[in-house]
PDB file of N, CA, C and O in Angstrom:
ATOM      1  N   MET A   1       0.837  -1.179   0.000  1.00  0.00           N
ATOM      2  CA  MET A   1       0.000   0.000   0.000  1.00  0.00           C
ATOM      3  C   MET A   1       0.883   1.244   0.000  1.00  0.00           C
ATOM      4  O   MET A   1       1.946   1.267   0.620  1.00  0.00           O
ATOM      5  N   LEU A   2       0.425   2.275  -0.705  1.00  0.00           N
ATOM      6  CA  LEU A   2       1.190   3.507  -0.825  1.00  0.00           C
ATOM      7  C   LEU A   2       0.899   4.439   0.343  1.00  0.00           C
ATOM      8  O   LEU A   2      -0.236   4.566   0.802  1.00  0.00           O
ATOM      9  N   THR A   3       1.944   5.073   0.799  1.00  0.00           N
ATOM     10  CA  THR A   3       1.774   6.049   1.881  1.00  0.00           C
ATOM     11  C   THR A   3       1.527   7.424   1.257  1.00  0.00           C
ATOM     12  O   THR A   3       1.633   7.611   0.045  1.00  0.00           O
ATOM     13  N   ASN A   4       1.199   8.367   2.120  1.00  0.00           N
ATOM     14  CA  ASN A   4       0.995   9.740   1.650  1.00  0.00           C
ATOM     15  C   ASN A   4       2.273  10.300   1.039  1.00  0.00           C
ATOM     16  O   ASN A   4       2.220  11.051   0.065  1.00  0.00           O
ATOM     17  N   GLU A   5       3.407   9.943   1.599  1.00  0.00           N
ATOM     18  CA  GLU A   5       4.689  10.407   1.059  1.00  0.00           C
ATOM     19  C   GLU A   5       4.899   9.857  -0.350  1.00  0.00           C
ATOM     20  O   GLU A   5       5.376  10.565  -1.237  1.00  0.00           O
ATOM     21  N   ASP A   6       4.537   8.582  -0.548  1.00  0.00           N
ATOM     22  CA  ASP A   6       4.651   7.967  -1.872  1.00  0.00           C
ATOM     23  C   ASP A   6       3.762   8.699  -2.885  1.00  0.00           C
ATOM     24  O   ASP A   6       4.184   9.005  -4.001  1.00  0.00           O
ATOM     25  N   LEU A   7       2.541   8.964  -2.472  1.00  0.00           N
ATOM     26  CA  LEU A   7       1.607   9.651  -3.354  1.00  0.00           C
ATOM     27  C   LEU A   7       2.091  11.057  -3.703  1.00  0.00           C
ATOM     28  O   LEU A   7       1.944  11.501  -4.842  1.00  0.00           O
ATOM     29  N   GLN A   8       2.669  11.760  -2.724  1.00  0.00           N
ATOM     30  CA  GLN A   8       3.195  13.097  -2.987  1.00  0.00           C
ATOM     31  C   GLN A   8       4.385  13.031  -3.941  1.00  0.00           C
ATOM     32  O   GLN A   8       4.532  13.875  -4.826  1.00  0.00           O
ATOM     33  N   ALA A   9       5.229  12.025  -3.752  1.00  0.00           N
ATOM     34  CA  ALA A   9       6.382  11.864  -4.645  1.00  0.00           C
ATOM     35  C   ALA A   9       5.914  11.589  -6.077  1.00  0.00           C
ATOM     36  O   ALA A   9       6.455  12.151  -7.030  1.00  0.00           O
ATOM     37  N   ILE A  10       4.918  10.734  -6.221  1.00  0.00           N
ATOM     38  CA  ILE A  10       4.361  10.430  -7.548  1.00  0.00           C
ATOM     39  C   ILE A  10       3.743  11.687  -8.146  1.00  0.00           C
ATOM     40  O   ILE A  10       3.928  11.966  -9.330  1.00  0.00           O
ATOM     41  N   SER A  11       3.023  12.434  -7.347  1.00  0.00           N
ATOM     42  CA  SER A  11       2.401  13.670  -7.810  1.00  0.00           C
ATOM     43  C   SER A  11       3.454  14.651  -8.316  1.00  0.00           C
ATOM     44  O   SER A  11       3.262  15.291  -9.350  1.00  0.00           O
ATOM     45  N   GLN A  12       4.564  14.770  -7.594  1.00  0.00           N
ATOM     46  CA  GLN A  12       5.640  15.670  -8.011  1.00  0.00           C
ATOM     47  C   GLN A  12       6.280  15.187  -9.313  1.00  0.00           C
ATOM     48  O   GLN A  12       6.692  15.996 -10.144  1.00  0.00           O
ATOM     49  N   LEU A  13       6.362  13.872  -9.487  1.00  0.00           N
ATOM     50  CA  LEU A  13       6.918  13.329 -10.724  1.00  0.00           C
ATOM     51  C   LEU A  13       5.997  13.594 -11.923  1.00  0.00           C
ATOM     52  O   LEU A  13       6.455  13.820 -13.043  1.00  0.00           O
ATOM     53  N   LEU A  14       4.709  13.560 -11.658  1.00  0.00           N
ATOM     54  CA  LEU A  14       3.734  13.745 -12.735  1.00  0.00           C
ATOM     55  C   LEU A  14       3.482  15.207 -13.086  1.00  0.00           C
ATOM     56  O   LEU A  14       2.963  15.504 -14.162  1.00  0.00           O
ATOM     57  N   GLU A  15       3.843  16.114 -12.196  1.00  0.00           N
ATOM     58  CA  GLU A  15       3.570  17.544 -12.420  1.00  0.00           C
ATOM     59  C   GLU A  15       4.182  18.076 -13.722  1.00  0.00           C
ATOM     60  O   GLU A  15       3.471  18.745 -14.472  1.00  0.00           O
ATOM     61  N   PRO A  16       5.459  17.819 -14.033  1.00  0.00           N
ATOM     62  CA  PRO A  16       5.999  18.318 -15.308  1.00  0.00           C
ATOM     63  C   PRO A  16       5.307  17.685 -16.523  1.00  0.00           C
ATOM     64  O   PRO A  16       5.142  18.327 -17.560  1.00  0.00           O
ATOM     65  N   ILE A  17       4.916  16.450 -16.381  1.00  0.00           N
ATOM     66  CA  ILE A  17       4.209  15.776 -17.480  1.00  0.00           C
ATOM     67  C   ILE A  17       2.863  16.440 -17.707  1.00  0.00           C
ATOM     68  O   ILE A  17       2.474  16.685 -18.849  1.00  0.00           O
ATOM     69  N   ASN A  18       2.152  16.733 -16.629  1.00  0.00           N
ATOM     70  CA  ASN A  18       0.849  17.399 -16.751  1.00  0.00           C
ATOM     71  C   ASN A  18       0.998  18.783 -17.380  1.00  0.00           C
ATOM     72  O   ASN A  18       0.164  19.184 -18.192  1.00  0.00           O
ATOM     73  N   LYS A  19       2.043  19.512 -17.018  1.00  0.00           N
ATOM     74  CA  LYS A  19       2.271  20.836 -17.606  1.00  0.00           C
ATOM     75  C   LYS A  19       2.527  20.722 -19.104  1.00  0.00           C
ATOM     76  O   LYS A  19       1.994  21.507 -19.889  1.00  0.00           O
ATOM     77  N   ARG A  20       3.334  19.755 -19.498  1.00  0.00           N
ATOM     78  CA  ARG A  20       3.613  19.578 -20.926  1.00  0.00           C
ATOM     79  C   ARG A  20       2.353  19.167 -21.684  1.00  0.00           C
ATOM     80  O   ARG A  20       2.122  19.630 -22.801  1.00  0.00           O
ATOM     81  N   LEU A  21       1.545  18.307 -21.088  1.00  0.00           N
ATOM     82  CA  LEU A  21       0.294  17.897 -21.732  1.00  0.00           C
ATOM     83  C   LEU A  21      -0.659  19.084 -21.878  1.00  0.00           C
ATOM     84  O   LEU A  21      -1.323  19.224 -22.905  1.00  0.00           O
ATOM     85  N   ASP A  22      -0.725  19.927 -20.868  1.00  0.00           N
ATOM     86  CA  ASP A  22      -1.558  21.133 -20.956  1.00  0.00           C
ATOM     87  C   ASP A  22      -1.053  22.050 -22.072  1.00  0.00           C
ATOM     88  O   ASP A  22      -1.845  22.626 -22.819  1.00  0.00           O
ATOM     89  N   ASN A  23       0.275  22.181 -22.179  1.00  0.00           N
ATOM     90  CA  ASN A  23       0.865  22.999 -23.238  1.00  0.00           C
ATOM     91  C   ASN A  23       0.524  22.408 -24.604  1.00  0.00           C
ATOM     92  O   ASN A  23       0.210  23.151 -25.534  1.00  0.00           O
ATOM     93  N   MET A  24       0.581  21.105 -24.736  1.00  0.00           N
ATOM     94  CA  MET A  24       0.234  20.446 -26.003  1.00  0.00           C
ATOM     95  C   MET A  24      -1.229  20.683 -26.348  1.00  0.00           C
ATOM     96  O   MET A  24      -1.555  20.926 -27.511  1.00  0.00           O
ATOM     97  N   ASP A  25      -2.109  20.618 -25.369  1.00  0.00           N
ATOM     98  CA  ASP A  25      -3.530  20.896 -25.604  1.00  0.00           C
ATOM     99  C   ASP A  25      -3.723  22.308 -26.151  1.00  0.00           C
ATOM    100  O   ASP A  25      -4.486  22.526 -27.091  1.00  0.00           O
ATOM    101  N   SER A  26      -3.031  23.243 -25.556  1.00  0.00           N
ATOM    102  CA  SER A  26      -3.137  24.637 -26.005  1.00  0.00           C
ATOM    103  C   SER A  26      -2.659  24.775 -27.443  1.00  0.00           C
ATOM    104  O   SER A  26      -3.303  25.442 -28.252  1.00  0.00           O
ATOM    105  N   ARG A  27      -1.539  24.152 -27.761  1.00  0.00           N
ATOM    106  CA  ARG A  27      -1.006  24.232 -29.124  1.00  0.00           C
ATOM    107  C   ARG A  27      -1.933  23.533 -30.110  1.00  0.00           C
ATOM    108  O   ARG A  27      -2.120  24.024 -31.223  1.00  0.00           O
ATOM    109  N   LEU A  28      -2.514  22.410 -29.735  1.00  0.00           N
ATOM    110  CA  LEU A  28      -3.443  21.712 -30.625  1.00  0.00           C
ATOM    111  C   LEU A  28      -4.700  22.539 -30.881  1.00  0.00           C
ATOM    112  O   LEU A  28      -5.234  22.530 -31.990  1.00  0.00           O
ATOM    113  N   ASP A  29      -5.168  23.246 -29.868  1.00  0.00           N
ATOM    114  CA  ASP A  29      -6.315  24.134 -30.071  1.00  0.00           C
ATOM    115  C   ASP A  29      -6.003  25.198 -31.124  1.00  0.00           C
ATOM    116  O   ASP A  29      -6.842  25.500 -31.972  1.00  0.00           O
ATOM    117  N   LYS A  30      -4.799  25.763 -31.070  1.00  0.00           N
ATOM    118  CA  LYS A  30      -4.394  26.773 -32.053  1.00  0.00           C
ATOM    119  C   LYS A  30      -4.321  26.158 -33.456  1.00  0.00           C
ATOM    120  O   LYS A  30      -4.741  26.775 -34.435  1.00  0.00           O
ATOM    121  N   VAL A  31      -3.787  24.943 -33.540  1.00  0.00           N
ATOM    122  CA  VAL A  31      -3.686  24.260 -34.830  1.00  0.00           C
ATOM    123  C   VAL A  31      -5.083  24.023 -35.405  1.00  0.00           C
ATOM    124  O   VAL A  31      -5.309  24.249 -36.594  1.00  0.00           O
ATOM    125  N   GLU A  32      -6.013  23.574 -34.578  1.00  0.00           N
ATOM    126  CA  GLU A  32      -7.384  23.331 -35.039  1.00  0.00           C
ATOM    127  C   GLU A  32      -8.026  24.616 -35.551  1.00  0.00           C
ATOM    128  O   GLU A  32      -8.716  24.595 -36.571  1.00  0.00           O
ATOM    129  N   LYS A  33      -7.809  25.735 -34.857  1.00  0.00           N
ATOM    130  CA  LYS A  33      -8.356  27.010 -35.320  1.00  0.00           C
ATOM    131  C   LYS A  33      -7.754  27.396 -36.662  1.00  0.00           C
ATOM    132  O   LYS A  33      -8.461  27.865 -37.554  1.00  0.00           O
ATOM    133  N   ASN A  34      -6.451  27.200 -36.804  1.00  0.00           N
ATOM    134  CA  ASN A  34      -5.793  27.527 -38.072  1.00  0.00           C
ATOM    135  C   ASN A  34      -6.299  26.651 -39.212  1.00  0.00           C
ATOM    136  O   ASN A  34      -6.490  27.130 -40.329  1.00  0.00           O
ATOM    137  N   ILE A  35      -6.513  25.379 -38.934  1.00  0.00           N
ATOM    138  CA  ILE A  35      -7.022  24.471 -39.971  1.00  0.00           C
ATOM    139  C   ILE A  35      -8.425  24.882 -40.398  1.00  0.00           C
ATOM    140  O   ILE A  35      -8.744  24.863 -41.587  1.00  0.00           O
ATOM    141  N   THR A  36      -9.249  25.246 -39.453  1.00  0.00           N
ATOM    142  CA  THR A  36     -10.601  25.707 -39.779  1.00  0.00           C
ATOM    143  C   THR A  36     -10.543  26.944 -40.661  1.00  0.00           C
ATOM    144  O   THR A  36     -11.278  27.050 -41.643  1.00  0.00           O
ATOM    145  N   SER A  37      -9.675  27.867 -40.312  1.00  0.00           N
ATOM    146  CA  SER A  37      -9.515  29.079 -41.112  1.00  0.00           C
ATOM    147  C   SER A  37      -9.001  28.741 -42.509  1.00  0.00           C
ATOM    148  O   SER A  37      -9.466  29.310 -43.496  1.00  0.00           O
ATOM    149  N   MET A  38      -8.059  27.830 -42.594  1.00  0.00           N
ATOM    150  CA  MET A  38      -7.502  27.431 -43.891  1.00  0.00           C
ATOM    151  C   MET A  38      -8.566  26.750 -44.753  1.00  0.00           C
ATOM    152  O   MET A  38      -8.596  26.953 -45.966  1.00  0.00           O
ATOM    153  N   LYS A  39      -9.430  25.954 -44.147  1.00  0.00           N
ATOM    154  CA  LYS A  39     -10.500  25.303 -44.908  1.00  0.00           C
ATOM    155  C   LYS A  39     -11.418  26.346 -45.536  1.00  0.00           C
ATOM    156  O   LYS A  39     -11.825  26.211 -46.690  1.00  0.00           O
ATOM    157  N   ARG A  40     -11.747  27.400 -44.760  1.00  0.00           N
ATOM    158  CA  ARG A  40     -12.580  28.467 -45.302  1.00  0.00           C
ATOM    159  C   ARG A  40     -11.874  29.173 -46.452  1.00  0.00           C
ATOM    160  O   ARG A  40     -12.483  29.465 -47.482  1.00  0.00           O
ATOM    161  N   ASP A  41     -10.594  29.442 -46.269  1.00  0.00           N
ATOM    162  CA  ASP A  41      -9.822  30.111 -47.324  1.00  0.00           C
ATOM    163  C   ASP A  41      -9.752  29.252 -48.582  1.00  0.00           C
ATOM    164  O   ASP A  41      -9.884  29.769 -49.691  1.00  0.00           O
ATOM    165  N   ILE A  42      -9.549  27.968 -48.424  1.00  0.00           N
ATOM    166  CA  ILE A  42      -9.465  27.059 -49.571  1.00  0.00           C
ATOM    167  C   ILE A  42     -10.790  27.031 -50.319  1.00  0.00           C
ATOM    168  O   ILE A  42     -10.809  27.005 -51.549  1.00  0.00           O
ATOM    169  N   LYS A  43     -11.895  27.037 -49.585  1.00  0.00           N
ATOM    170  CA  LYS A  43     -13.208  27.044 -50.231  1.00  0.00           C
ATOM    171  C   LYS A  43     -13.375  28.302 -51.086  1.00  0.00           C
ATOM    172  O   LYS A  43     -13.871  28.233 -52.211  1.00  0.00           O
ATOM    173  N   ILE A  44     -12.961  29.439 -50.550  1.00  0.00           N
ATOM    174  CA  ILE A  44     -13.051  30.699 -51.296  1.00  0.00           C
ATOM    175  C   ILE A  44     -12.147  30.655 -52.523  1.00  0.00           C
ATOM    176  O   ILE A  44     -12.543  31.092 -53.603  1.00  0.00           O
ATOM    177  N   ILE A  45     -10.936  30.130 -52.363  1.00  0.00           N
ATOM    178  CA  ILE A  45     -10.000  30.035 -53.487  1.00  0.00           C
ATOM    179  C   ILE A  45     -10.566  29.143 -54.580  1.00  0.00           C
ATOM    180  O   ILE A  45     -10.442  29.462 -55.763  1.00  0.00           O
ATOM    181  N   LYS A  46     -11.186  28.029 -54.203  1.00  0.00           N
ATOM    182  CA  LYS A  46     -11.792  27.143 -55.203  1.00  0.00           C
ATOM    183  C   LYS A  46     -12.902  27.862 -55.967  1.00  0.00           C
ATOM    184  O   LYS A  46     -13.004  27.726 -57.186  1.00  0.00           O
ATOM    185  N   GLN A  47     -13.729  28.623 -55.258  1.00  0.00           N
ATOM    186  CA  GLN A  47     -14.794  29.367 -55.924  1.00  0.00           C
ATOM    187  C   GLN A  47     -14.205  30.411 -56.872  1.00  0.00           C
ATOM    188  O   GLN A  47     -14.678  30.572 -57.997  1.00  0.00           O
ATOM    189  N   ASP A  48     -13.173  31.116 -56.413  1.00  0.00           N
ATOM    190  CA  ASP A  48     -12.533  32.125 -57.264  1.00  0.00           C
ATOM    191  C   ASP A  48     -11.907  31.491 -58.499  1.00  0.00           C
ATOM    192  O   ASP A  48     -11.980  32.055 -59.591  1.00  0.00           O
ATOM    193  N   CYS A  49     -11.294  30.325 -58.334  1.00  0.00           N
ATOM    194  CA  CYS A  49     -10.696  29.626 -59.481  1.00  0.00           C
ATOM    195  C   CYS A  49     -11.771  29.220 -60.484  1.00  0.00           C
ATOM    196  O   CYS A  49     -11.561  29.314 -61.693  1.00  0.00           O
ATOM    197  N   GLU A  50     -12.898  28.777 -59.997  1.00  0.00           N
ATOM    198  CA  GLU A  50     -13.987  28.391 -60.896  1.00  0.00           C
ATOM    199  C   GLU A  50     -14.501  29.602 -61.663  1.00  0.00           C
ATOM    200  O   GLU A  50     -14.759  29.516 -62.863  1.00  0.00           O
ATOM    201  N   ILE A  51     -14.649  30.718 -60.981  1.00  0.00           N
ATOM    202  CA  ILE A  51     -15.078  31.951 -61.648  1.00  0.00           C
ATOM    203  C   ILE A  51     -14.061  32.344 -62.714  1.00  0.00           C
ATOM    204  O   ILE A  51     -14.433  32.712 -63.828  1.00  0.00           O
ATOM    205  N   THR A  52     -12.787  32.268 -62.373  1.00  0.00           N
ATOM    206  CA  THR A  52     -11.733  32.618 -63.323  1.00  0.00           C
ATOM    207  C   THR A  52     -11.744  31.686 -64.526  1.00  0.00           C
ATOM    208  O   THR A  52     -11.586  32.137 -65.661  1.00  0.00           O
ATOM    209  N   ARG A  53     -11.930  30.390 -64.288  1.00  0.00           N
ATOM    210  CA  ARG A  53     -11.968  29.419 -65.376  1.00  0.00           C
ATOM    211  C   ARG A  53     -13.126  29.705 -66.321  1.00  0.00           C
ATOM    212  O   ARG A  53     -12.948  29.731 -67.538  1.00  0.00           O
ATOM    213  N   VAL A  54     -14.301  29.917 -65.763  1.00  0.00           N
ATOM    214  CA  VAL A  54     -15.485  30.191 -66.584  1.00  0.00           C
ATOM    215  C   VAL A  54     -15.292  31.489 -67.375  1.00  0.00           C
ATOM    216  O   VAL A  54     -15.591  31.546 -68.567  1.00  0.00           O
ATOM    217  N   THR A  55     -14.799  32.509 -66.712  1.00  0.00           N
ATOM    218  CA  THR A  55     -14.594  33.793 -67.374  1.00  0.00           C
ATOM    219  C   THR A  55     -13.551  33.680 -68.480  1.00  0.00           C
ATOM    220  O   THR A  55     -13.732  34.227 -69.567  1.00  0.00           O
ATOM    221  N   THR A  56     -12.466  32.973 -68.204  1.00  0.00           N
ATOM    222  CA  THR A  56     -11.430  32.791 -69.217  1.00  0.00           C
ATOM    223  C   THR A  56     -11.973  32.039 -70.428  1.00  0.00           C
ATOM    224  O   THR A  56     -11.703  32.414 -71.569  1.00  0.00           O
ATOM    225  N   ASN A  57     -12.728  30.989 -70.183  1.00  0.00           N
ATOM    226  CA  ASN A  57     -13.330  30.240 -71.293  1.00  0.00           C
ATOM    227  C   ASN A  57     -14.262  31.120 -72.119  1.00  0.00           C
ATOM    228  O   ASN A  57     -14.260  31.034 -73.347  1.00  0.00           O
ATOM    229  N   GLU A  58     -15.045  31.949 -71.478  1.00  0.00           N
ATOM    230  CA  GLU A  58     -15.941  32.841 -72.201  1.00  0.00           C
ATOM    231  C   GLU A  58     -15.149  33.880 -73.001  1.00  0.00           C
ATOM    232  O   GLU A  58     -15.525  34.225 -74.121  1.00  0.00           O
ATOM    233  N   LEU A  59     -14.065  34.369 -72.428  1.00  0.00           N
ATOM    234  CA  LEU A  59     -13.221  35.336 -73.128  1.00  0.00           C
ATOM    235  C   LEU A  59     -12.588  34.700 -74.368  1.00  0.00           C
ATOM    236  O   LEU A  59     -12.536  35.322 -75.430  1.00  0.00           O
ATOM    237  N   VAL A  60     -12.110  33.466 -74.231  1.00  0.00           N
ATOM    238  CA  VAL A  60     -11.520  32.770 -75.371  1.00  0.00           C
ATOM    239  C   VAL A  60     -12.564  32.552 -76.465  1.00  0.00           C
ATOM    240  O   VAL A  60     -12.261  32.692 -77.650  1.00  0.00           O
ATOM    241  N   LYS A  61     -13.768  32.217 -76.079  1.00  0.00           N
ATOM    242  CA  LYS A  61     -14.840  32.057 -77.076  1.00  0.00           C
ATOM    243  C   LYS A  61     -15.098  33.387 -77.797  1.00  0.00           C
ATOM    244  O   LYS A  61     -15.288  33.410 -79.013  1.00  0.00           O
ATOM    245  N   TRP A  62     -15.105  34.480 -77.050  1.00  0.00           N
ATOM    246  CA  TRP A  62     -15.338  35.788 -77.647  1.00  0.00           C
ATOM    247  C   TRP A  62     -14.225  36.130 -78.638  1.00  0.00           C
ATOM    248  O   TRP A  62     -14.496  36.598 -79.744  1.00  0.00           O
ATOM    249  N   VAL A  63     -12.973  35.895 -78.238  1.00  0.00           N
ATOM    250  CA  VAL A  63     -11.838  36.166 -79.130  1.00  0.00           C
ATOM    251  C   VAL A  63     -11.947  35.302 -80.374  1.00  0.00           C
ATOM    252  O   VAL A  63     -11.732  35.792 -81.483  1.00  0.00           O
ATOM    253  N   ASP A  64     -12.270  34.054 -80.216  1.00  0.00           N
ATOM    254  CA  ASP A  64     -12.399  33.150 -81.362  1.00  0.00           C
ATOM    255  C   ASP A  64     -13.510  33.621 -82.299  1.00  0.00           C
ATOM    256  O   ASP A  64     -13.335  33.625 -83.517  1.00  0.00           O
ATOM    257  N   PHE A  65     -14.622  34.008 -81.746  1.00  0.00           N
ATOM    258  CA  PHE A  65     -15.757  34.453 -82.555  1.00  0.00           C
ATOM    259  C   PHE A  65     -15.411  35.720 -83.331  1.00  0.00           C
ATOM    260  O   PHE A  65     -15.758  35.851 -84.505  1.00  0.00           O
ATOM    261  N   ASN A  66     -14.732  36.640 -82.676  1.00  0.00           N
ATOM    262  CA  ASN A  66     -14.462  37.939 -83.283  1.00  0.00           C
ATOM    263  C   ASN A  66     -13.182  38.010 -84.110  1.00  0.00           C
ATOM    264  O   ASN A  66     -13.055  38.881 -84.970  1.00  0.00           O
ATOM    265  N   PHE A  67     -12.239  37.117 -83.867  1.00  0.00           N
ATOM    266  CA  PHE A  67     -10.941  37.263 -84.513  1.00  0.00           C
ATOM    267  C   PHE A  67     -10.460  36.041 -85.290  1.00  0.00           C
ATOM    268  O   PHE A  67      -9.348  36.072 -85.818  1.00  0.00           O
ATOM    269  N   GLY A  68     -11.226  34.990 -85.382  1.00  0.00           N
ATOM    270  CA  GLY A  68     -10.776  33.875 -86.197  1.00  0.00           C
ATOM    271  C   GLY A  68     -11.319  32.545 -85.722  1.00  0.00           C
ATOM    272  O   GLY A  68     -11.913  32.435 -84.650  1.00  0.00           O
ATOM    273  N   ASP A  69     -11.098  31.541 -86.548  1.00  0.00           N
ATOM    274  CA  ASP A  69     -11.614  30.214 -86.251  1.00  0.00           C
ATOM    275  C   ASP A  69     -10.673  29.382 -85.385  1.00  0.00           C
ATOM    276  O   ASP A  69     -11.123  28.439 -84.734  1.00  0.00           O
ATOM    277  N   GLU A  70      -9.397  29.700 -85.358  1.00  0.00           N
ATOM    278  CA  GLU A  70      -8.450  28.897 -84.584  1.00  0.00           C
ATOM    279  C   GLU A  70      -8.359  29.427 -83.164  1.00  0.00           C
ATOM    280  O   GLU A  70      -8.196  30.625 -82.928  1.00  0.00           O
ATOM    281  N   ARG A  71      -8.466  28.521 -82.252  1.00  0.00           N
ATOM    282  CA  ARG A  71      -8.354  28.891 -80.838  1.00  0.00           C
ATOM    283  C   ARG A  71      -6.931  28.618 -80.370  1.00  0.00           C
ATOM    284  O   ARG A  71      -6.311  27.650 -80.811  1.00  0.00           O
ATOM    285  N   PRO A  72      -6.409  29.453 -79.487  1.00  0.00           N
ATOM    286  CA  PRO A  72      -5.047  29.211 -79.002  1.00  0.00           C
ATOM    287  C   PRO A  72      -4.946  27.973 -78.110  1.00  0.00           C
ATOM    288  O   PRO A  72      -3.864  27.406 -77.954  1.00  0.00           O
ATOM    289  N   PHE A  73      -6.043  27.564 -77.539  1.00  0.00           N
ATOM    290  CA  PHE A  73      -6.074  26.349 -76.723  1.00  0.00           C
ATOM    291  C   PHE A  73      -7.515  25.863 -76.664  1.00  0.00           C
ATOM    292  O   PHE A  73      -8.439  26.639 -76.907  1.00  0.00           O
ATOM    293  N   PRO A  74      -7.721  24.572 -76.340  1.00  0.00           N
ATOM    294  CA  PRO A  74      -9.089  24.036 -76.334  1.00  0.00           C
ATOM    295  C   PRO A  74      -9.971  24.713 -75.285  1.00  0.00           C
ATOM    296  O   PRO A  74      -9.523  25.044 -74.188  1.00  0.00           O
ATOM    297  N   VAL A  75     -11.217  24.906 -75.651  1.00  0.00           N
ATOM    298  CA  VAL A  75     -12.205  25.483 -74.743  1.00  0.00           C
ATOM    299  C   VAL A  75     -13.410  24.560 -74.715  1.00  0.00           C
ATOM    300  O   VAL A  75     -13.881  24.101 -75.756  1.00  0.00           O
ATOM    301  N   ARG A  76     -13.893  24.299 -73.538  1.00  0.00           N
ATOM    302  CA  ARG A  76     -15.082  23.465 -73.421  1.00  0.00           C
ATOM    303  C   ARG A  76     -16.280  24.266 -73.923  1.00  0.00           C
ATOM    304  O   ARG A  76     -16.551  25.353 -73.413  1.00  0.00           O
ATOM    305  N   ASP A  77     -16.999  23.743 -74.917  1.00  0.00           N
ATOM    306  CA  ASP A  77     -18.115  24.477 -75.512  1.00  0.00           C
ATOM    307  C   ASP A  77     -19.366  24.454 -74.646  1.00  0.00           C
ATOM    308  O   ASP A  77     -20.136  25.415 -74.629  1.00  0.00           O
ATOM    309  N   GLU A  78     -19.561  23.371 -73.940  1.00  0.00           N
ATOM    310  CA  GLU A  78     -20.759  23.268 -73.105  1.00  0.00           C
ATOM    311  C   GLU A  78     -20.348  23.391 -71.646  1.00  0.00           C
ATOM    312  O   GLU A  78     -19.564  22.591 -71.135  1.00  0.00           O
ATOM    313  N   ILE A  79     -20.884  24.396 -70.994  1.00  0.00           N
ATOM    314  CA  ILE A  79     -20.588  24.597 -69.579  1.00  0.00           C
ATOM    315  C   ILE A  79     -21.873  24.336 -68.802  1.00  0.00           C
ATOM    316  O   ILE A  79     -22.950  24.807 -69.168  1.00  0.00           O
ATOM    317  N   ASP A  80     -21.736  23.588 -67.741  1.00  0.00           N
ATOM    318  CA  ASP A  80     -22.886  23.216 -66.936  1.00  0.00           C
ATOM    319  C   ASP A  80     -23.574  24.465 -66.371  1.00  0.00           C
ATOM    320  O   ASP A  80     -22.958  25.237 -65.636  1.00  0.00           O
ATOM    321  N   ASP A  81     -24.848  24.659 -66.717  1.00  0.00           N
ATOM    322  CA  ASP A  81     -25.587  25.844 -66.272  1.00  0.00           C
ATOM    323  C   ASP A  81     -25.704  25.929 -64.753  1.00  0.00           C
ATOM    324  O   ASP A  81     -25.820  27.021 -64.197  1.00  0.00           O
ATOM    325  N   GLU A  82     -25.672  24.786 -64.089  1.00  0.00           N
ATOM    326  CA  GLU A  82     -25.753  24.814 -62.625  1.00  0.00           C
ATOM    327  C   GLU A  82     -24.523  25.469 -62.020  1.00  0.00           C
ATOM    328  O   GLU A  82     -24.591  26.044 -60.933  1.00  0.00           O
ATOM    329  N   ILE A  83     -23.397  25.383 -62.724  1.00  0.00           N
ATOM    330  CA  ILE A  83     -22.168  26.003 -62.236  1.00  0.00           C
ATOM    331  C   ILE A  83     -22.098  27.454 -62.694  1.00  0.00           C
ATOM    332  O   ILE A  83     -21.775  28.341 -61.904  1.00  0.00           O
ATOM    333  N   VAL A  84     -22.393  27.693 -63.948  1.00  0.00           N
ATOM    334  CA  VAL A  84     -22.188  29.011 -64.546  1.00  0.00           C
ATOM    335  C   VAL A  84     -23.143  30.059 -63.991  1.00  0.00           C
ATOM    336  O   VAL A  84     -22.713  31.161 -63.650  1.00  0.00           O
ATOM    337  N   ALA A  85     -24.420  29.741 -63.895  1.00  0.00           N
ATOM    338  CA  ALA A  85     -25.409  30.740 -63.482  1.00  0.00           C
ATOM    339  C   ALA A  85     -25.063  31.388 -62.136  1.00  0.00           C
ATOM    340  O   ALA A  85     -25.037  32.616 -62.050  1.00  0.00           O
ATOM    341  N   PRO A  86     -24.798  30.606 -61.089  1.00  0.00           N
ATOM    342  CA  PRO A  86     -24.453  31.268 -59.819  1.00  0.00           C
ATOM    343  C   PRO A  86     -23.139  32.043 -59.907  1.00  0.00           C
ATOM    344  O   PRO A  86     -22.995  33.092 -59.279  1.00  0.00           O
ATOM    345  N   LEU A  87     -22.197  31.540 -60.670  1.00  0.00           N
ATOM    346  CA  LEU A  87     -20.903  32.217 -60.773  1.00  0.00           C
ATOM    347  C   LEU A  87     -21.020  33.515 -61.541  1.00  0.00           C
ATOM    348  O   LEU A  87     -20.397  34.508 -61.166  1.00  0.00           O
ATOM    349  N   MET A  88     -21.789  33.532 -62.586  1.00  0.00           N
ATOM    350  CA  MET A  88     -21.941  34.745 -63.371  1.00  0.00           C
ATOM    351  C   MET A  88     -22.628  35.824 -62.542  1.00  0.00           C
ATOM    352  O   MET A  88     -22.350  37.010 -62.719  1.00  0.00           O
ATOM    353  N   GLY A  89     -23.520  35.425 -61.639  1.00  0.00           N
ATOM    354  CA  GLY A  89     -24.141  36.395 -60.729  1.00  0.00           C
ATOM    355  C   GLY A  89     -23.108  37.041 -59.833  1.00  0.00           C
ATOM    356  O   GLY A  89     -23.205  38.228 -59.524  1.00  0.00           O
ATOM    357  N   LYS A  90     -22.106  36.259 -59.407  1.00  0.00           N
ATOM    358  CA  LYS A  90     -21.057  36.803 -58.551  1.00  0.00           C
ATOM    359  C   LYS A  90     -20.167  37.755 -59.329  1.00  0.00           C
ATOM    360  O   LYS A  90     -19.703  38.757 -58.785  1.00  0.00           O
ATOM    361  N   ILE A  91     -19.926  37.454 -60.588  1.00  0.00           N
ATOM    362  CA  ILE A  91     -19.049  38.295 -61.397  1.00  0.00           C
ATOM    363  C   ILE A  91     -19.679  39.664 -61.634  1.00  0.00           C
ATOM    364  O   ILE A  91     -18.972  40.671 -61.622  1.00  0.00           O
ATOM    365  N   LYS A  92     -20.985  39.722 -61.848  1.00  0.00           N
ATOM    366  CA  LYS A  92     -21.664  40.983 -62.142  1.00  0.00           C
ATOM    367  C   LYS A  92     -21.664  41.919 -60.944  1.00  0.00           C
ATOM    368  O   LYS A  92     -21.768  43.134 -61.114  1.00  0.00           O
ATOM    369  N   LYS A  93     -21.550  41.385 -59.751  1.00  0.00           N
ATOM    370  CA  LYS A  93     -21.615  42.222 -58.532  1.00  0.00           C
ATOM    371  C   LYS A  93     -20.455  43.119 -58.425  1.00  0.00           C
ATOM    372  O   LYS A  93     -20.354  43.885 -57.467  1.00  0.00           O
TER     373      LYS A  93
END
């Protein structure tokens, strides 16, 4: 059976470990907040890239229509209306 002195000695041994674990918890909380923020940023970047892609494709079509039959690079002729309609609304704003 452990005496009070034994328990105090064990407690003193565990104190630095508990402090380090608390520090790790704090750092992990910061990492989780940063990851959440990064996920939001990535979502915005993906939306912006889609808008840029759609706009670039439309610009290439306009250049092709007005300046010649040869395109400098392939352009998808059919764009999904479910994607384009909401994006074009964002571009007009």
